KEDRENGU-326765 format. One record per residue (C-alpha): x, y, z; residue in one letter. Coordinates in steps of 0.1 Angstrom, whole numbers, padded with zeros to 4 digits, always signed. Example, Ala and Ser with C-alpha at 12.3 -4.5 7.8 and 13.67 -1.06 7.14 Angstrom:
+0123-0045+0078A
+0137-0011+0071S
//
This chain:
+1214+1370+0250X
+1246+1363+0231X
+1245+1351+0195X
+1269+1323+0203X
+1244+1307+0227X
+1217+1306+0201X
+1240+1291+0175X
+1251+1263+0198X
+1214+1253+0201X
+1206+1252+0164X
+1205+1217+0149X
+1201+1201+0183X
+1169+1217+0194X
+1167+1253+0203X
+1162+1277+0232X
+1139+1307+0229X
+1119+1333+0248X
+1084+1345+0242X
+1080+1380+0228X
+1057+1407+0241X
+1057+1440+0221X
+1088+1430+0202X
+1107+1423+0234X
+1118+1389+0248X
+1103+1382+0282X
+1101+1354+0307X
+1122+1323+0312X
+1139+1305+0283X
+1120+1277+0267X
+1133+1245+0251X
+1122+1229+0219X
+1135+1195+0208X
+1122+1162+0194X
+1115+1129+0211X
+1104+1100+0189X
+1094+1124+0162X
+1073+1146+0185X
+1083+1181+0194X
+1087+1187+0231X
+1086+1222+0246X
+1093+1230+0283X
+1104+1258+0304X
+1139+1260+0317X
+1128+1282+0346X
+1158+1304+0341X
+1167+1336+0323X
+1203+1326+0319X
+1211+1315+0283X
+1241+1294+0294X
+1220+1275+0320X
+1192+1270+0294X
+1217+1257+0268X
+1231+1233+0294X
+1196+1219+0301X
+1189+1216+0264X
+1222+1196+0259X
+1212+1173+0287X
+1178+1167+0272X
+1192+1160+0237X
+1219+1137+0251X
+1192+1117+0269X
+1172+1114+0236X
+1203+1102+0218X
+1210+1076+0246X
+1174+1064+0246X
+1169+1074+0282X
+1147+1105+0277X
+1115+1104+0298X
+1081+1108+0282X
+1073+1145+0276X
+1047+1146+0303X
+1072+1137+0330X
+1088+1171+0327X
+1057+1187+0342X
+1057+1166+0374X
+1073+1181+0404X
+1085+1166+0437X
+1054+1182+0453X
+1032+1161+0430X
+1049+1129+0441X
+1046+1138+0478X
+1009+1145+0473X
+1005+1111+0457X
+1023+1095+0487X
+1001+1112+0512X
+0970+1102+0493X
+0982+1065+0491X
+0987+1065+0529X
+0953+1080+0534X
+0936+1053+0512X
+0955+1025+0529X
+0949+1040+0564X
+0985+1038+0573X
+0992+1043+0611X
+1022+1063+0601X
+1002+1089+0582X
+1006+1116+0609X
+1044+1110+0609X
+1045+1111+0571X
+1028+1145+0571X
+1054+1159+0594X
+1081+1147+0570X
+1063+1163+0541X
+1063+1197+0559X
+1101+1195+0560X
+1105+1182+0524X
+1082+1205+0505X
+1099+1240+0509X
+1134+1230+0498X
+1126+1202+0473X
+1089+1205+0463X
+1093+1229+0434X
+1120+1208+0417X
+1109+1188+0387X
+1112+1150+0394X
+1133+1145+0362X
+1157+1172+0374X
+1162+1159+0409X
+1198+1151+0415X
+1220+1138+0443X
+1234+1173+0448X
+1199+1185+0457X
+1196+1158+0484X
+1230+1166+0497X
+1221+1203+0500X
+1189+1193+0518X
+1208+1171+0543X
+1232+1200+0550X
+1203+1224+0556X
+1187+1199+0580X
+1219+1196+0600X
+1222+1234+0601X
+1186+1235+0615X
+1196+1211+0642X
+1178+1179+0631X
+1192+1146+0644X
+1208+1122+0619X
+1181+1096+0624X
+1154+1123+0617X
+1172+1133+0585X
+1173+1096+0575X
+1135+1093+0580X
+1130+1124+0558X
+1150+1108+0530X
+1131+1075+0534X
+1098+1093+0529X
+1112+1111+0498X
+1125+1078+0484X
+1091+1062+0490X
+1074+1090+0470X
+1099+1085+0441X
+1094+1048+0442X
+1056+1051+0442X
+1059+1075+0412X
+1081+1051+0393X
+1056+1022+0398X
+1026+1043+0388X
+1007+1037+0356X
+1019+1055+0335X
+1052+1061+0354X
+1057+1095+0368X
+1094+1091+0375X
+1120+1079+0350X
+1149+1073+0374X
+1156+1077+0411X
+1189+1095+0420X
+1214+1081+0443X
+1206+1090+0479X
+1233+1100+0504X
+1239+1076+0532X
+1232+1089+0567X
+1253+1077+0596X
+1227+1068+0623X
+1252+1051+0647X
+1242+1077+0673X
+1206+1063+0672X
+1215+1029+0687X
+1187+1019+0711X
+1203+1015+0745X
+1179+1029+0771X
+1162+1004+0794X
+1153+1000+0830X
+1162+0973+0855X
+1134+0955+0874X
+1143+0974+0905X
+1141+1007+0886X
+1107+0998+0871X
+1094+0990+0906X
+1106+1024+0920X
+1090+1042+0890X
+1057+1025+0894X
+1056+1032+0931X
+1062+1069+0924X
+1035+1070+0897X
+1010+1051+0920X
+1013+1080+0944X
+1009+1107+0918X
+0985+1092+0891X
+0972+1056+0897X
+0956+1055+0862X
+0989+1064+0845X
+1007+1039+0868X
+0985+1011+0854X
+0992+1022+0819X
+1030+1023+0824X
+1030+0989+0842X
+1012+0973+0813X
+1037+0988+0789X
+1066+0977+0810X
+1053+0941+0811X
+1042+0937+0775X
+1064+0960+0755X
+1034+0972+0735X
+1036+1005+0717X
+1020+1035+0734X
+0993+1038+0708X
+0984+1001+0710X
+0980+1002+0748X
+0960+1034+0746X
+0936+1018+0722X
+0928+0987+0742X
+0891+0982+0748X
+0869+0961+0771X
+0852+0945+0741X
+0885+0928+0734X
+0885+0911+0768X
+0869+0876+0769X
+0863+0869+0806X
+0851+0833+0800X
+0884+0822+0783X
+0905+0848+0802X
+0921+0861+0770X
+0926+0895+0755X
+0922+0897+0718X
+0946+0922+0702X
+0939+0937+0667X
+0966+0936+0640X
+0995+0959+0649X
+0995+0984+0620X
+1012+0970+0589X
+1040+0951+0606X
+1018+0922+0618X
+0985+0918+0601X
+0974+0887+0620X
+0955+0893+0652X
+0966+0875+0684X
+0953+0867+0718X
+0971+0870+0752X
+0960+0846+0780X
+0958+0864+0813X
+0956+0838+0840X
+0946+0847+0876X
+0976+0856+0896X
+0996+0871+0868X
+1006+0908+0872X
+0989+0917+0839X
+0956+0901+0852X
+0960+0921+0884X
+0962+0953+0863X
+0932+0943+0843X
+0912+0936+0875X
+0922+0970+0889X
+0910+0987+0857X
+0877+0968+0859X
+0871+0980+0894X
+0880+1016+0883X
+0855+1012+0855X
+0827+1002+0879X
+0835+1032+0902X
+0833+1055+0872X
+0800+1040+0862X
+0785+1049+0896X
+0795+1085+0890X
+0785+1089+0853X
+0759+1062+0848X
+0778+1046+0819X
+0807+1022+0813X
+0839+1035+0797X
+0848+1015+0766X
+0886+1019+0770X
+0907+0999+0794X
+0932+1027+0801X
+0918+1062+0806X
+0921+1090+0831X
+0900+1120+0840X
+0906+1151+0819X
+0916+1180+0842X
+0922+1207+0816X
+0898+1229+0797X
+0877+1221+0767X
+0898+1206+0738X
+0894+1207+0700X
+0883+1171+0701X
+0854+1179+0723X
+0868+1168+0757X
+0854+1187+0787X
+0867+1189+0822X
+0858+1156+0840X
+0855+1135+0809X
+0874+1102+0806X
+0903+1108+0782X
+0925+1081+0766X
+0960+1080+0780X
+0984+1089+0752X
+1003+1122+0758X
+1021+1116+0791X
+1056+1130+0786X
+1055+1156+0813X
+1039+1134+0839X
+1062+1105+0831X
+1093+1127+0831X
+1084+1142+0865X
+1078+1108+0880X
+1111+1095+0865X
+1130+1124+0880X
+1114+1118+0914X
+1124+1081+0911X
+1160+1090+0904X
+1157+1081+0867X
+1159+1114+0849X
+1170+1099+0815X
+1143+1073+0813X
+1117+1077+0785X
+1084+1058+0779X
+1098+1040+0750X
+1126+1027+0772X
+1100+1005+0789X
+1093+0988+0755X
+1129+0979+0752X
+1129+0968+0789X
+1100+0944+0783X
+1114+0930+0751X
+1148+0925+0767X
+1132+0907+0797X
+1113+0883+0774X
+1144+0875+0755X
+1165+0867+0785X
+1136+0847+0801X
+1128+0825+0770X
+1157+0829+0745X
+1129+0824+0719X
+1129+0850+0691X
+1095+0838+0679X
+1079+0846+0713X
+1097+0880+0714X
+1083+0889+0680X
+1048+0877+0689X
+1047+0899+0720X
+1063+0930+0705X
+1046+0928+0671X
+1079+0932+0653X
+1083+0915+0619X
+1120+0906+0617X
+1147+0890+0638X
+1169+0920+0634X
+1147+0937+0660X
+1160+0912+0687X
+1195+0923+0680X
+1186+0959+0684X
+1167+0955+0716X
+1188+0928+0733X
+1210+0953+0752X
+1240+0940+0770X
+1249+0953+0805X
+1281+0955+0824X
+1269+0928+0847X
+1263+0904+0818X
+1298+0911+0804X
+1312+0906+0839X
+1295+0872+0842X
+1308+0862+0808X
+1344+0871+0818X
+1340+0852+0851X
+1329+0821+0831X
+1360+0825+0808X
+1383+0828+0839X
+1367+0797+0855X
+1372+0778+0823X
+1409+0788+0821X
+1416+0780+0857X
+1399+0746+0857X
+1420+0714+0856X
+1425+0700+0821X
+1404+0670+0829X
+1374+0692+0838X
+1375+0711+0805X
+1353+0701+0776X
+1376+0695+0748X
+1370+0680+0714X
+1390+0653+0696X
+1418+0666+0674X
+1421+0647+0641X
+1453+0650+0621X
+1447+0659+0585X
+1465+0641+0557X
+1492+0660+0538X
+1478+0677+0507X
+1487+0659+0476X
+1504+0678+0448X
+1482+0689+0419X
+1485+0665+0390X
+1484+0680+0356X
+1464+0663+0329X
+1485+0651+0299X
+1482+0675+0269X
+1460+0663+0241X
+1475+0653+0208X
//
């Protein structure tokens, strides 16, 4: 290394390398003082200029009083991501599986970086790499949300593991506006097509189209939640968004009650074949081979993975762009237009905020056309038929009076 680099380090800490056989080897190390205690850490570089720059940053932070505790320099982003995964496991977060997929994307490019060294430039480089890999903007935004949650958890830890959280780049997710939904006629065509192909899946999709419940929530419905005496279905808390359980009354004659009656008859038929009652309301016979979860051909499998079957039925019904989640938006939109009550919409959909209604209340060309027709009718109506208010003339504004000067 150059003599000048060493001289710049003297008096403000120092950089050095370990010696083996009289020869300097390995990465450069730093040595400086924080609150009278000497701190040593690796720079993870063999470049003396880079090592000196890191030393200058550490000494400047000490002088400004913003230097982290010495132990923080050993904590990497991987450590924080591990803590986040453990916390989600302890709290039994429904989103644990999704979080783990995010961690797979975050660890290779960012995991080895020390938390105290994480900068906005690293995040911007990560975003650029994700775009090159073909990730959607919304997916990149979720990756950054998971990383921000890990940093926030580290900052709130006792003792803290993160001194400061860098500024995160803003991701434009305007292309993720939720617009897909089906009309009532389209839903009827889809259900007729599914009824011919897979009656069990047709009942599942019909329930989802009526209630707007999430796929996992519908898949987990059990018969022990159904109270035949009071004709109510008790629903467990929906994840972490709505912790309070709720009940849905299913009166005779309602389409949801008809679905439940069909499932009950299906359960009785299945019991004659197997000699036992299936605990789940929505299930179908497993046609494939033995699975890792222990399912064998002929077993009753919960309905969850249905993308291929749904897509085939949607194409046959002339709705190639329709997705299962579009039915959730369809149901929520129908409830809103039928009741205009945000509270009822949130109760049914298990959302926590009113902003959800704004995202799911999708306008259509027909609705805009009706609004324009109403405006035209108002303009063309005689003045006497228009609802006009009373115009009150305002008094002229008085000039500002200055107060007399004191003394």
